[in-house]
All heavy atoms as an XYZ file, in Angstrom:
959
protein
N      34.186     42.146     -6.871
C      32.788     42.428     -6.657
C      31.945     41.157     -6.761
O      31.005     40.996     -5.995
C      32.344     43.479     -7.677
C      30.985     44.016     -7.445
S      30.994     44.941     -5.906
C      29.410     45.593     -5.923
N      32.302     40.292     -7.734
C      31.563     39.040     -7.870
C      31.731     38.176     -6.629
O      30.786     37.496     -6.219
C      32.037     38.275     -9.106
C      31.498     38.814    -10.392
C      31.862     37.892    -11.525
C      31.210     38.374    -12.800
N      31.450     37.478    -13.907
N      32.899     38.190     -6.035
C      33.151     37.409     -4.833
C      32.263     37.876     -3.682
O      31.719     37.063     -2.926
C      34.631     37.500     -4.454
C      35.057     36.649     -3.270
C      34.798     35.178     -3.571
C      36.524     36.868     -2.981
N      32.054     39.155     -3.571
C      31.184     39.695     -2.522
C      29.739     39.268     -2.774
O      29.029     38.872     -1.841
C      31.308     41.231     -2.452
C      32.718     41.606     -1.979
C      30.260     41.814     -1.530
C      32.992     43.090     -2.010
N      29.278     39.325     -4.010
C      27.910     38.905     -4.337
C      27.711     37.419     -4.046
O      26.690     37.025     -3.475
C      27.600     39.205     -5.800
C      27.422     40.653     -6.108
C      27.097     40.848     -7.579
C      26.983     42.322     -7.920
N      26.714     42.530     -9.339
N      28.684     36.608     -4.438
C      28.582     35.161     -4.195
C      28.569     34.886     -2.697
O      27.769     34.077     -2.195
C      29.736     34.411     -4.900
C      29.808     32.965     -4.450
C      29.575     34.497     -6.402
N      29.410     35.573     -1.950
C      29.448     35.397     -0.497
C      28.123     35.824      0.126
O      27.602     35.158      1.021
C      30.602     36.228      0.104
O      31.821     35.873     -0.547
C      30.739     35.981      1.580
N      27.576     36.925     -0.342
C      26.296     37.403      0.168
C      25.173     36.411     -0.124
O      24.347     36.106      0.750
C      25.970     38.772     -0.448
C      24.692     39.444      0.049
C      24.767     39.698      1.536
C      24.437     40.727     -0.716
N      25.145     35.851     -1.334
C      24.116     34.860     -1.698
C      24.235     33.614     -0.827
O      23.241     33.108     -0.299
C      24.211     34.512     -3.199
C      23.362     33.292     -3.524
C      23.775     35.692     -4.044
N      25.474     33.125     -0.661
C      25.660     31.934      0.182
C      25.308     32.216      1.637
O      24.753     31.352      2.329
C      27.085     31.399      0.057
C      27.318     30.588     -1.166
C      28.409     30.824     -1.984
C      26.445     29.560     -1.522
C      28.630     30.063     -3.118
C      26.653     28.801     -2.651
C      27.747     29.041     -3.460
N      25.584     33.404      2.122
C      25.222     33.768      3.497
C      23.713     33.783      3.666
O      23.181     33.290      4.670
C      25.797     35.140      3.848
O      27.193     35.116      3.792
N      23.014     34.350      2.695
C      21.546     34.369      2.765
C      20.968     32.959      2.705
O      20.023     32.631      3.421
C      20.982     35.237      1.645
C      21.179     36.744      1.810
C      20.707     37.475      0.558
C      20.442     37.246      3.026
N      21.528     32.121      1.840
C      21.069     30.731      1.766
C      21.306     30.005      3.081
O      20.468     29.218      3.534
C      21.762     29.998      0.614
C      21.282     30.343     -0.789
C      22.152     29.647     -1.831
C      19.831     29.951     -0.962
N      22.440     30.260      3.706
C      22.746     29.626      4.987
C      21.750     30.078      6.051
O      21.269     29.259      6.848
C      24.174     29.955      5.408
N      21.411     31.358      6.071
C      20.437     31.856      7.041
C      19.058     31.242      6.821
O      18.368     30.870      7.768
C      20.350     33.384      6.965
C      21.508     34.151      7.590
C      21.358     35.641      7.303
C      21.574     33.897      9.073
N      18.646     31.148      5.575
C      17.349     30.537      5.260
C      17.346     29.075      5.676
O      16.381     28.577      6.261
C      17.025     30.697      3.753
C      15.837     29.837      3.360
C      16.761     32.151      3.435
N      18.446     28.367      5.405
C      18.515     26.950      5.748
C      18.468     26.754      7.256
O      17.766     25.872      7.755
C      19.792     26.336      5.167
C      19.931     24.879      5.460
C      19.124     23.948      4.815
C      20.847     24.429      6.387
C      19.240     22.603      5.088
C      20.965     23.090      6.669
C      20.167     22.174      6.019
N      19.199     27.589      8.020
C      19.188     27.480      9.477
C      17.793     27.769     10.014
O      17.290     27.067     10.894
C      20.251     28.421     10.089
C      20.064     28.550     11.591
C      21.644     27.927      9.767
N      17.128     28.795      9.500
C      15.781     29.131      9.962
C      14.796     28.006      9.651
O      13.948     27.658     10.472
C      15.321     30.434      9.314
N      14.943     27.414      8.463
C      14.052     26.323      8.080
C      14.299     25.100      8.958
O      13.367     24.426      9.380
C      14.263     25.970      6.611
C      13.315     24.919      6.099
C      13.561     24.595      4.631
O      14.556     24.997      4.057
N      12.648     23.862      4.052
N      15.557     24.811      9.261
C      15.894     23.665     10.100
C      15.348     23.859     11.503
O      14.807     22.930     12.100
C      17.419     23.471     10.140
O      17.889     23.327      8.807
C      17.795     22.244     10.938
N      15.472     25.078     12.042
C      14.944     25.336     13.376
C      13.430     25.248     13.396
O      12.835     24.842     14.387
C      15.420     26.700     13.870
C      16.893     26.713     14.235
C      17.374     28.077     14.661
O      16.557     29.024     14.689
O      18.579     28.197     14.957
N      12.779     25.610     12.307
C      11.320     25.514     12.241
C      10.865     24.061     12.184
O       9.812     23.712     12.686
C      10.800     26.275     11.023
N      11.674     23.205     11.574
C      11.305     21.793     11.457
C      11.780     20.968     12.640
O      11.451     19.795     12.736
C      11.871     21.213     10.164
C      11.194     21.721      8.929
C      11.769     21.091      7.666
O      12.787     20.431      7.697
N      11.086     21.295      6.566
N      12.539     21.550     13.549
C      13.077     20.812     14.680
C      11.988     20.152     15.524
O      12.124     18.982     15.876
C      13.959     21.729     15.530
C      14.772     20.953     16.534
O      15.044     19.778     16.356
N      15.155     21.623     17.601
N      10.882     20.831     15.870
C       9.823     20.147     16.637
C       9.223     18.955     15.888
O       8.858     17.957     16.496
C       8.776     21.235     16.862
C       9.488     22.513     16.680
C      10.595     22.245     15.711
N       9.133     19.063     14.572
C       8.593     17.947     13.787
C       9.507     16.738     13.913
O       9.052     15.613     14.129
C       8.420     18.369     12.315
C       7.377     19.483     12.209
C       8.031     17.171     11.450
C       7.311     20.154     10.849
N      10.811     16.978     13.781
C      11.773     15.872     13.897
C      11.786     15.301     15.308
O      11.889     14.086     15.494
C      13.176     16.339     13.510
C      13.364     16.411     12.038
C      13.460     17.529     11.272
C      13.467     15.305     11.133
N      13.610     17.195      9.956
C      13.618     15.830      9.843
C      13.431     13.922     11.292
C      13.745     15.035      8.723
C      13.555     13.125     10.174
C      13.703     13.676      8.910
N      11.688     16.166     16.316
C      11.678     15.682     17.699
C      10.468     14.783     17.955
O      10.584     13.743     18.588
C      11.682     16.861     18.683
C      12.990     17.574     18.766
C      14.115     16.686     19.292
O      13.864     15.867     20.194
O      15.232     16.803     18.771
N       9.318     15.207     17.447
C       8.110     14.393     17.626
C       8.256     13.067     16.891
O       7.915     12.013     17.421
C       6.892     15.157     17.096
C       5.604     14.383     17.257
C       4.425     15.176     16.763
C       3.160     14.357     16.894
N       1.999     15.055     16.392
N       8.780     13.114     15.673
C       8.968     11.884     14.902
C       9.920     10.945     15.620
O       9.672      9.744     15.701
C       9.490     12.231     13.505
C       9.623     11.040     12.625
C       8.646     10.447     11.880
C      10.799     10.252     12.394
N       9.141      9.363     11.200
C      10.468      9.227     11.506
C      12.106     10.341     12.869
C      11.392      8.277     11.089
C      13.030      9.403     12.447
C      12.658      8.385     11.560
N      11.019     11.473     16.156
C      11.986     10.630     16.876
C      11.383     10.052     18.148
O      11.610      8.885     18.470
C      13.241     11.437     17.207
C      14.159     11.752     16.035
C      15.271     12.697     16.477
C      14.746     10.478     15.443
N      10.590     10.841     18.849
C       9.938     10.350     20.060
C       8.975      9.215     19.740
O       8.995      8.166     20.395
C       9.183     11.498     20.760
O      10.113     12.530     21.072
C       8.497     11.018     22.021
N       8.157      9.407     18.718
C       7.198      8.372     18.326
C       7.915      7.128     17.819
O       7.510      5.994     18.115
C       6.255      8.905     17.252
S       5.206     10.258     17.834
N       8.990      7.330     17.092
C       9.765      6.200     16.575
C      10.398      5.417     17.721
O      10.440      4.189     17.696
C      10.826      6.715     15.610
C      11.440      5.616     14.799
O      10.956      4.504     14.778
N      12.529      5.934     14.130
N      10.893      6.115     18.724
C      11.505      5.457     19.883
C      10.471      4.605     20.618
O      10.752      3.468     21.019
C      12.097      6.508     20.809
C      12.956      5.946     21.902
C      13.622      7.035     22.746
N      14.399      7.953     21.913
C      14.129      9.246     21.788
N      13.105      9.781     22.428
N      14.873     10.026     21.035
N       9.273      5.130     20.787
C       8.201      4.386     21.465
C       7.852      3.134     20.671
O       7.708      2.041     21.225
C       6.965      5.276     21.666
C       7.285      6.423     22.612
C       5.782      4.459     22.194
C       6.233      7.513     22.641
N       7.710      3.279     19.354
C       7.388      2.128     18.507
C       8.481      1.071     18.530
O       8.200     -0.133     18.547
N       9.729      1.514     18.563
C      10.840      0.566     18.606
C      10.847     -0.207     19.914
O      11.076     -1.423     19.928
C      12.172      1.314     18.426
O      12.127      2.047     17.208
C      13.342      0.368     18.402
N      10.576      0.472     21.016
C      10.510     -0.218     22.311
C       9.353     -1.211     22.341
O       9.481     -2.307     22.890
C      10.372      0.789     23.438
C      11.638      1.551     23.708
C      11.448      2.520     24.854
C      12.711      3.290     25.132
N      12.552      4.230     26.252
N       8.221     -0.850     21.756
C       7.070     -1.754     21.709
C       7.405     -2.999     20.895
O       7.107     -4.123     21.303
C       5.860     -1.045     21.115
N       8.025     -2.794     19.746
C       8.412     -3.927     18.903
C       9.415     -4.818     19.618
O       9.320     -6.043     19.566
C       8.988     -3.423     17.583
C       9.404     -4.486     16.578
C       8.191     -5.300     16.134
C      10.066     -3.839     15.382
N      10.361     -4.215     20.313
C      11.352     -4.992     21.057
C      10.715     -5.834     22.148
O      11.092     -6.989     22.350
N       9.743     -5.279     22.854
C       9.095     -6.051     23.908
C       8.286     -7.202     23.328
O       8.230     -8.288     23.911
C       8.220     -5.161     24.784
O       7.118     -4.698     24.067
N       7.658     -6.982     22.164
C       6.930     -8.081     21.521
C       7.875     -9.176     21.039
O       7.596    -10.364     21.217
C       6.116     -7.562     20.346
C       4.749     -6.996     20.646
C       4.085     -6.503     19.378
C       3.872     -8.000     21.340
N       8.974     -8.775     20.432
C       9.934     -9.767     19.940
C      10.536    -10.578     21.071
O      10.786    -11.772     20.933
C      11.041     -9.093     19.132
C      10.629     -8.564     17.770
C      11.791     -7.817     17.125
C      10.163     -9.687     16.866
N      10.776     -9.931     22.202
C      11.350    -10.625     23.351
C      10.419    -11.727     23.853
O      10.869    -12.751     24.356
C      11.628     -9.596     24.439
C      12.628    -10.007     25.434
C      13.031     -8.900     26.413
N      12.041     -7.895     26.696
C      12.109     -6.623     26.272
N      13.105     -6.222     25.533
N      11.167     -5.763     26.599
N       9.130    -11.527     23.712
C       8.150    -12.498     24.206
C       7.693    -13.493     23.141
O       6.919    -14.392     23.441
C       6.934    -11.755     24.751
C       7.234    -10.896     25.948
C       7.706    -11.711     27.144
O       7.178    -12.816     27.364
O       8.605    -11.231     27.848
N       8.151    -13.358     21.912
C       7.653    -14.200     20.823
C       8.002    -15.673     21.013
O       7.126    -16.536     20.919
C       8.209    -13.701     19.473
O       7.747    -12.383     19.270
C       7.736    -14.575     18.335
N       9.251    -15.984     21.258
C       9.670    -17.388     21.342
C       8.990    -18.114     22.496
O       8.433    -19.197     22.296
C      11.203    -17.494     21.405
C      11.781    -17.036     20.072
C      11.648    -18.922     21.742
C      13.274    -16.958     20.033
N       8.980    -17.564     23.726
C       8.253    -18.279     24.792
C       6.757    -18.418     24.492
O       6.159    -19.443     24.815
C       8.476    -17.404     26.032
C       9.604    -16.522     25.728
C       9.679    -16.392     24.251
N       6.169    -17.418     23.856
C       4.743    -17.484     23.554
C       4.452    -18.570     22.533
O       3.492    -19.339     22.690
C       4.251    -16.121     23.035
O       4.507    -15.141     24.030
C       2.778    -16.155     22.727
N       5.265    -18.656     21.494
C       5.068    -19.705     20.484
C       5.288    -21.085     21.102
O       4.545    -22.028     20.818
C       5.993    -19.473     19.267
C       5.975    -20.672     18.332
C       5.575    -18.219     18.525
N       6.280    -21.183     21.957
C       6.533    -22.464     22.635
C       5.333    -22.872     23.486
O       4.895    -24.028     23.451
C       7.792    -22.341     23.492
C       8.230    -23.661     24.086
C       9.522    -23.525     24.870
N      10.580    -23.094     23.977
C      11.514    -22.211     24.295
N      11.513    -21.642     25.482
N      12.447    -21.877     23.438
N       4.779    -21.925     24.243
C       3.593    -22.223     25.061
C       2.390    -22.565     24.196
O       1.592    -23.446     24.542
C       3.269    -21.035     25.966
C       4.289    -20.865     27.062
O       5.012    -21.796     27.409
N       4.371    -19.664     27.587
N       2.253    -21.885     23.065
C       1.148    -22.173     22.149
C       1.255    -23.591     21.602
O       0.265    -24.330     21.570
C       1.133    -21.164     21.003
C       0.075    -21.353     19.935
C      -1.320    -21.175     20.520
C       0.300    -20.384     18.795
N       2.445    -23.979     21.187
C       2.636    -25.345     20.665
C       2.351    -26.389     21.733
O       1.758    -27.430     21.450
C       4.052    -25.507     20.115
C       4.368    -24.737     18.840
C       5.843    -24.876     18.495
C       3.510    -25.211     17.692
N       2.776    -26.127     22.956
C       2.500    -27.063     24.049
C       1.008    -27.114     24.367
O       0.466    -28.182     24.660
C       3.284    -26.675     25.299
C       4.760    -26.946     25.161
O       5.182    -27.775     24.358
N       5.566    -26.226     25.921
N       0.350    -25.988     24.285
C      -1.073    -25.917     24.616
C      -1.925    -26.699     23.621
O      -2.868    -27.375     24.015
C      -1.508    -24.460     24.671
S      -3.232    -24.214     25.131
N      -1.618    -26.608     22.347
C      -2.451    -27.294     21.358
C      -1.934    -28.691     21.020
O      -2.494    -29.358     20.164
C      -2.595    -26.465     20.063
C      -1.263    -26.268     19.383
C      -3.279    -25.168     20.314
C      -1.377    -25.607     18.024
N      -0.903    -29.131     21.719
C      -0.321    -30.467     21.495
C       0.044    -30.674     20.031
O      -0.369    -31.648     19.399
C      -1.282    -31.581     21.941
C      -1.417    -31.644     23.443
O      -0.440    -31.276     24.129
O      -2.477    -32.041     23.925
N       0.810    -29.760     19.510
C       1.189    -29.846     18.102
C       2.669    -30.163     17.997
O       3.506    -29.435     18.522
C       0.872    -28.538     17.382
C       1.171    -28.587     15.905
C       0.443    -29.410     15.070
C       2.182    -27.817     15.363
C       0.707    -29.455     13.719
C       2.453    -27.852     14.011
C       1.710    -28.683     13.197
O       1.976    -28.736     11.854
N       2.957    -31.248     17.337
C       4.335    -31.622     17.044
C       4.536    -31.510     15.541
O       4.077    -32.361     14.787
C       4.633    -33.052     17.507
C       4.587    -33.182     19.009
O       5.052    -32.302     19.716
N       3.991    -34.259     19.502
N       5.236    -30.468     15.107
C       5.427    -30.305     13.662
C       6.308    -31.409     13.105
O       7.129    -31.992     13.817
C       6.112    -28.945     13.540
C       6.684    -28.661     14.870
C       5.877    -29.422     15.871
N       6.129    -31.740     11.835
C       6.987    -32.757     11.233
C       8.450    -32.298     11.259
O       8.744    -31.105     11.215
C       6.476    -32.875      9.792
C       5.489    -31.791      9.606
C       5.170    -31.187     10.916
N       9.342    -33.267     11.347
C      10.761    -32.924     11.451
C      11.315    -32.378     10.147
O      12.180    -31.517     10.156
C      11.576    -34.148     11.874
O      11.331    -35.206     10.959
C      11.217    -34.576     13.276
N      10.833    -32.868      9.003
C      11.350    -32.402      7.725
C      10.210    -31.808      6.909
O       9.460    -32.528      6.257
C      12.000    -33.565      6.969
C      12.648    -33.103      5.676
O      13.103    -31.958      5.612
O      12.686    -33.908      4.722
N      10.088    -30.486      6.956
C       9.008    -29.843      6.205
C       9.479    -29.339      4.851
O       8.680    -28.939      4.032
C       8.387    -28.677      6.994
C       9.439    -27.612      7.302
C       7.712    -29.154      8.248
C       8.867    -26.331      7.807
N      10.772    -29.349      4.623
C      11.297    -28.878      3.349
C      11.511    -27.373      3.362
O      11.279    -26.696      4.363
N      11.936    -26.859      2.242
C      12.239    -25.432      2.139
C      11.236    -24.653      1.302
O      11.388    -23.462      1.118
C      13.638    -25.241      1.532
C      14.719    -25.704      2.477
O      14.562    -25.640      3.684
N      15.814    -26.191      1.926
N      10.221    -25.318      0.806
C       9.277    -24.618     -0.072
C       8.287    -23.798      0.757
O       7.989    -24.101      1.902
C       8.519    -25.619     -0.936
O       7.609    -26.349     -0.160
N       7.796    -22.744      0.125
C       6.815    -21.895      0.786
C       5.507    -22.636      1.024
O       4.836    -22.426      2.018
C       6.550    -20.638     -0.049
C       7.712    -19.696     -0.087
C       8.372    -19.426     -1.274
C       8.154    -19.067      1.061
C       9.448    -18.549     -1.311
C       9.217    -18.188      1.041
C       9.866    -17.936     -0.148
O      10.924    -17.076     -0.173
N       5.143    -23.502      0.115
C       3.891    -24.230      0.247
C       3.912    -25.143      1.467
O       2.932    -25.211      2.211
C       3.617    -25.039     -1.026
C       2.290    -25.777     -1.067
C       1.120    -24.807     -0.916
C       2.161    -26.563     -2.358
N       5.015    -25.826      1.692
C       5.087    -26.715      2.857
C       5.036    -25.915      4.154
O       4.390    -26.332      5.125
C       6.341    -27.577      2.797
O       7.501    -26.778      2.822
N       5.679    -24.759      4.196
C       5.622    -23.925      5.395
C       4.239    -23.334      5.583
O       3.747    -23.231      6.705
C       6.671    -22.823      5.310
C       8.078    -23.365      5.423
C       9.108    -22.290      5.315
C      10.488    -22.935      5.363
N      11.547    -21.976      5.152
N       3.596    -22.980      4.499
C       2.240    -22.454      4.567
C       1.276    -23.515      5.114
O       0.412    -23.213      5.947
C       1.793    -21.972      3.187
C       0.463    -21.260      3.107
C       0.493    -19.983      3.936
C       0.120    -20.942      1.668
N       1.442    -24.754      4.662
C       0.617    -25.849      5.187
C       0.859    -26.058      6.673
O      -0.081    -26.301      7.433
C       0.907    -27.143      4.424
C       0.342    -27.173      3.036
C       0.686    -28.491      2.360
C       0.203    -28.532      0.928
N       0.575    -29.797      0.254
N       2.104    -25.946      7.094
C       2.453    -26.098      8.501
C       1.771    -25.016      9.343
O       1.149    -25.303     10.368
C       3.970    -26.038      8.679
C       4.484    -26.138     10.098
C       4.403    -27.575     10.583
C       5.905    -25.635     10.170
N       1.858    -23.749      8.908
C       1.233    -22.646      9.639
C      -0.285    -22.772      9.633
O      -0.945    -22.477     10.625
C       1.648    -21.300      9.056
C       3.130    -21.024      9.155
C       3.803    -20.389      8.130
C       3.865    -21.416     10.272
C       5.168    -20.134      8.216
C       5.220    -21.171     10.356
C       5.867    -20.530      9.331
O       7.197    -20.281      9.416
N      -0.826    -23.214      8.507
C      -2.273    -23.393      8.414
C      -2.740    -24.440      9.426
O      -3.729    -24.240     10.128
C      -2.669    -23.807      6.998
C      -4.105    -24.229      6.890
C      -5.121    -23.280      6.924
C      -4.449    -25.575      6.778
C      -6.445    -23.667      6.843
C      -5.762    -25.967      6.706
C      -6.761    -25.014      6.740
O      -8.069    -25.401      6.678
N      -2.045    -25.547      9.493
C      -2.412    -26.611     10.432
C      -2.311    -26.120     11.874
O      -3.185    -26.412     12.701
C      -1.504    -27.831     10.221
C      -1.865    -29.025     11.058
C      -3.226    -29.605     10.745
O      -3.666    -29.531      9.582
O      -3.856    -30.149     11.675
N      -1.278    -25.378     12.153
C      -1.096    -24.834     13.493
C      -2.239    -23.892     13.862
O      -2.845    -24.017     14.930
C       0.249    -24.096     13.578
C       0.553    -23.351     14.866
C       0.748    -24.334     16.008
C       1.776    -22.493     14.692
N      -2.570    -22.966     12.978
C      -3.661    -22.032     13.259
C      -5.021    -22.713     13.289
O      -5.889    -22.351     14.078
C      -3.652    -20.897     12.232
C      -2.515    -19.902     12.388
C      -2.533    -18.905     11.241
C      -2.608    -19.189     13.714
N      -5.201    -23.713     12.426
C      -6.472    -24.435     12.415
C      -6.700    -25.133     13.740
O      -7.789    -25.058     14.317
C      -6.499    -25.438     11.268
C      -7.848    -26.148     11.127
C      -7.869    -27.078      9.951
C      -7.213    -28.366     10.382
N      -7.395    -29.473      9.445
N      -5.684    -25.799     14.225
C      -5.827    -26.483     15.517
C      -6.077    -25.489     16.640
O      -6.875    -25.741     17.538
C      -4.583    -27.306     15.823
C      -4.492    -28.560     15.029
C      -3.380    -29.422     15.541
N      -3.177    -30.571     14.688
C      -2.324    -31.531     14.955
N      -1.582    -31.469     16.048
N      -2.192    -32.550     14.150
N      -5.359    -24.359     16.592
C      -5.540    -23.359     17.641
C      -6.886    -22.681     17.575
O      -7.518    -22.439     18.595
N      -7.345    -22.363     16.380
C      -8.593    -21.615     16.231
C      -9.826    -22.489     16.393
O     -10.837    -22.046     16.932
C      -8.622    -20.928     14.874
N      -9.769    -23.737     15.911
C     -10.959    -24.586     15.934
C     -10.999    -25.536     17.122
O     -12.061    -25.754     17.711
C     -11.046    -25.391     14.631
C     -11.181    -24.560     13.353
C     -11.203    -25.471     12.140
C     -12.418    -23.681     13.405
N      -9.875    -26.103     17.466
C      -9.873    -27.117     18.519
C      -9.708    -26.513     19.916
O     -10.439    -26.866     20.835
C      -8.767    -28.146     18.274
C      -8.973    -28.904     16.966
O     -10.113    -28.924     16.461
O      -7.987    -29.458     16.443
N      -8.740    -25.645     20.058
C      -8.435    -25.088     21.384
C      -8.293    -23.572     21.278
O      -7.194    -23.030     21.242
C      -7.148    -25.707     21.925
C      -7.250    -27.205     22.111
C      -5.996    -27.774     22.703
C      -6.167    -29.263     22.920
N      -4.991    -29.865     23.504
N      -9.427    -22.902     21.264
C      -9.409    -21.452     21.098
C      -8.748    -20.733     22.270
O      -8.173    -19.657     22.089
C     -10.832    -20.911     20.913
O     -11.628    -21.326     22.025
C     -11.437    -21.401     19.623
N      -8.831    -21.304     23.441
C      -8.216    -20.676     24.612
C      -6.704    -20.525     24.415
O      -6.104    -19.582     24.912
C      -8.509    -21.505     25.877
C      -8.079    -20.849     27.150
C      -8.815    -19.538     27.409
O      -9.936    -19.335     26.963
N      -8.168    -18.639     28.134
N      -6.117    -21.437     23.648
C      -4.667    -21.371     23.399
C      -4.279    -20.147     22.578
O      -3.157    -19.654     22.701
C      -4.202    -22.641     22.685
S      -4.365    -24.132     23.677
N      -5.169    -19.645     21.751
C      -4.877    -18.439     20.978
C      -5.246    -17.169     21.735
O      -4.635    -16.124     21.533
C      -5.641    -18.461     19.649
C      -5.099    -19.384     18.569
C      -5.983    -19.311     17.335
C      -3.677    -19.042     18.216
N      -6.241    -17.264     22.609
C      -6.690    -16.083     23.333
C      -5.651    -15.639     24.353
O      -5.398    -14.439     24.510
C      -8.053    -16.351     24.002
C      -9.111    -16.498     22.915
C      -8.418    -15.253     24.986
C     -10.459    -16.909     23.406
N      -4.999    -16.577     25.007
C      -4.003    -16.226     26.024
C      -2.848    -15.416     25.433
O      -2.485    -14.367     25.986
C      -3.505    -17.493     26.756
C      -2.327    -17.191     27.648
C      -4.634    -18.112     27.549
N      -2.233    -15.831     24.299
C      -1.160    -14.995     23.746
C      -1.645    -13.616     23.279
O      -0.916    -12.629     23.397
C      -0.638    -15.793     22.549
C      -1.074    -17.176     22.770
C      -2.316    -17.099     23.586
N      -2.884    -13.540     22.785
C      -3.418    -12.237     22.373
C      -3.607    -11.313     23.575
O      -3.286    -10.122     23.507
C      -4.733    -12.416     21.624
C      -4.618    -13.032     20.232
C      -5.994    -13.270     19.651
C      -3.802    -12.144     19.324
N      -4.093    -11.852     24.676
C      -4.244    -11.048     25.887
C      -2.885    -10.587     26.395
O      -2.735     -9.453     26.853
C      -4.962    -11.857     26.973
C      -6.438    -11.994     26.761
C      -7.074    -12.743     27.905
C      -8.568    -12.886     27.714
N      -9.192    -13.647     28.813
N      -1.911    -11.468     26.315
C      -0.553    -11.107     26.745
C       0.023     -9.992     25.870
O       0.680     -9.079     26.363
C       0.349    -12.338     26.704
C       1.729    -12.110     27.223
C       1.783    -11.806     28.714
O       0.834    -12.130     29.437
O       2.801    -11.232     29.141
N      -0.248    -10.053     24.574
C       0.222     -9.003     23.662
C      -0.432     -7.667     23.991
O       0.227     -6.623     23.973
C      -0.084     -9.370     22.216
O       0.595    -10.537     21.851
N      -1.710     -7.698     24.296
C      -2.422     -6.472     24.676
C      -1.829     -5.910     25.961
O      -1.605     -4.701     26.076
C      -3.937     -6.739     24.828
C      -4.642     -5.571     25.483
C      -4.544     -7.049     23.485
N      -1.553     -6.787     26.911
C      -0.966     -6.337     28.174
C       0.399     -5.697     27.947
O       0.729     -4.677     28.543
C      -0.835     -7.512     29.144
C      -0.362     -7.109     30.532
C       0.000     -8.310     31.381
N       1.130     -9.052     30.865
C       2.417     -8.688     30.978
N       2.726     -7.558     31.565
N       3.382     -9.448     30.498
N       1.200     -6.283     27.059
C       2.525     -5.739     26.767
C       2.453     -4.398     26.046
O       3.249     -3.497     26.304
C       3.314     -6.717     25.897
C       3.969     -7.889     26.586
C       4.529     -8.852     25.552
C       5.066     -7.426     27.497
N       1.507     -4.260     25.126
C       1.440     -3.060     24.297
C       0.686     -1.898     24.924
O       0.823     -0.760     24.476
C       0.818     -3.403     22.950
C       1.660     -4.302     22.050
C       0.901     -4.619     20.783
C       2.988     -3.652     21.723
N      -0.116     -2.160     25.940
C      -0.959     -1.116     26.528
C      -0.168      0.126     26.961
O      -0.548      1.254     26.613
C      -1.757     -1.682     27.705
C      -2.750     -0.678     28.271
C      -3.659     -1.283     29.307
N      -4.590     -2.184     28.638
C      -4.839     -3.426     29.036
N      -4.245     -3.911     30.090
N      -5.696     -4.177     28.390
N       0.954     -0.002     27.695
C       1.674      1.225     28.078
C       2.245      1.981     26.868
O       2.302      3.213     26.880
C       2.792      0.744     28.987
C       2.782     -0.730     28.962
C       1.538     -1.182     28.288
N       2.639      1.251     25.836
C       3.183      1.914     24.653
C       2.089      2.653     23.885
O       2.314      3.753     23.379
C       3.888      0.904     23.745
C       5.077      0.267     24.404
C       5.046     -1.073     24.767
C       6.224      0.990     24.662
C       6.131     -1.660     25.373
C       7.322      0.411     25.261
C       7.272     -0.925     25.622
N       0.909      2.070     23.821
C      -0.220      2.734     23.154
C      -0.589      4.013     23.902
O      -0.821      5.056     23.291
C      -1.441      1.785     23.051
C      -1.123      0.568     22.206
C      -2.653      2.522     22.506
C      -0.825      0.866     20.767
N      -0.608      3.941     25.236
C      -0.910      5.141     26.016
C       0.149      6.209     25.794
O      -0.166      7.390     25.686
C      -1.023      4.784     27.495
C      -2.297      4.058     27.831
C      -2.424      3.803     29.301
C      -3.716      3.044     29.566
N      -3.900      2.753     30.974
N       1.386      5.792     25.709
C       2.470      6.741     25.461
C       2.352      7.366     24.069
O       2.597      8.560     23.895
C       3.813      6.028     25.617
O       4.863      6.916     25.452
N       1.973      6.557     23.078
C       1.766      7.088     21.730
C       0.617      8.084     21.710
O       0.678      9.114     21.036
C       1.503      5.956     20.740
C       2.697      5.088     20.366
C       2.239      3.885     19.549
C       3.731      5.885     19.590
N      -0.443      7.788     22.456
C      -1.584      8.714     22.517
C      -1.210      9.998     23.256
O      -1.605     11.085     22.838
C      -2.770      8.040     23.206
C      -3.425      6.967     22.374
C      -4.489      6.192     23.133
O      -4.575      6.326     24.390
O      -5.234      5.453     22.485
N      -0.438      9.878     24.316
C      -0.018     11.055     25.075
C       0.836     11.980     24.221
O       0.690     13.212     24.279
C       0.803     10.615     26.317
O      -0.008      9.767     27.114
C       1.244     11.810     27.134
N       1.713     11.389     23.406
C       2.584     12.188     22.534
C       1.916     12.546     21.206
O       2.561     13.123     20.332
C       3.895     11.442     22.266
C       4.760     11.400     23.496
O       5.012     12.413     24.117
N       5.209     10.212     23.852
N       0.648     12.181     21.062
C      -0.136     12.468     19.849
C       0.556     11.934     18.590
O       0.656     12.628     17.575
C      -0.405     13.961     19.733
C      -1.221     14.491     20.882
C      -1.482     15.950     20.768
C      -2.317     16.381     21.975
N      -2.323     17.801     22.153
N       0.986     10.685     18.666
C       1.661     10.056     17.532
C       0.665      9.348     16.611
O       1.020      9.011     15.478
C       2.664      9.021     18.034
S       4.017      9.726     18.986
N      -0.532      9.084     17.064
C      -1.469      8.273     16.309
C      -2.359      9.082     15.374
O      -3.299      8.550     14.807
C      -2.357      7.450     17.251
C      -1.578      6.482     18.132
C      -2.516      5.804     19.112
C      -0.863      5.446     17.284
N      -2.087     10.331     15.208
C      -2.871     11.149     14.287
C      -3.331     12.421     14.964
O      -3.434     12.509     16.168
N      -3.587     13.378     14.125
C      -4.027     14.670     14.676
C      -5.239     15.145     13.927
O      -5.512     14.846     12.854
C      -2.913     15.692     14.543
C      -1.732     15.320     15.408
C      -0.614     16.337     15.305
O      -0.866     17.521     15.558
O       0.486     15.932     14.954
């Protein structure tokens, strides 16, 4: 008799779990869809990062020192100098990569909005 009760309890738990999983299936599908879109957007940005940085360095005529060391402070100074030259001396050099990023991300943003991933 105990075996029948245990089997009945486990059967009911299995039914509840299946019903709950089916109820959450649309939530998971939406999450996976939004995650896929975000991953593709990140991949497209990463693919364009190296050529963009190379063009930025050429545009602002910046030759970084050959030996900057391994400390965070030296790298921070290097990035600061790079951004300072780009932002103060040649602003057009920073605007072009930003426009390119917007152009790359625009279809992904529209897709995120269409799938209502950005909030409800």
